[in-house]
C-alpha positions in Angstrom: 16.5 17.4 -23.4 12.9 17.0 -22.7 11.4 15.3 -19.6 8.8 13.4 -21.6 10.7 10.1 -21.5 12.3 10.4 -18.1 11.2 7.8 -15.5 9.2 9.2 -12.5 11.4 8.0 -9.6 10.5 10.9 -7.3 7.0 9.7 -6.4 7.8 7.5 -3.4 5.7 9.8 -1.1 2.7 9.1 -3.3 3.4 5.4 -3.2 3.5 5.5 0.7 0.3 7.6 0.8 -1.6 5.2 -1.5 -0.3 2.2 0.5 -1.4 3.7 3.8 -4.9 4.4 2.3 -5.2 0.9 1.0 -4.1 -0.7 4.3 -6.5 1.5 6.3 -9.3 0.5 3.9 -8.5 -3.2 4.3 -8.3 -3.0 8.1 -11.7 -1.3 8.2 -13.3 -4.5 6.8 -11.1 -7.1 8.5 -9.6 -6.7 11.9 -7.4 -9.8 12.5 -7.6 -11.1 16.1 -5.8 -14.5 16.1 -2.5 -15.8 14.6 -4.5 -17.7 12.0 -6.2 -14.4 11.0 -2.9 -12.7 10.6 -1.5 -15.6 8.5 -4.5 -15.5 6.2 -4.1 -11.7 5.8 -0.8 -12.2 4.1 -1.7 -15.1 1.9 
């Protein structure tokens, strides 16, 4: 049995790291202050 066609389910740490980097990058450009800003951030 080879591992060539096995799904890569063990990469959740990498997913969390990439998400954290992207969120930090987004917050560096836009720092929401009001409720309307937060609402537009999720849309």
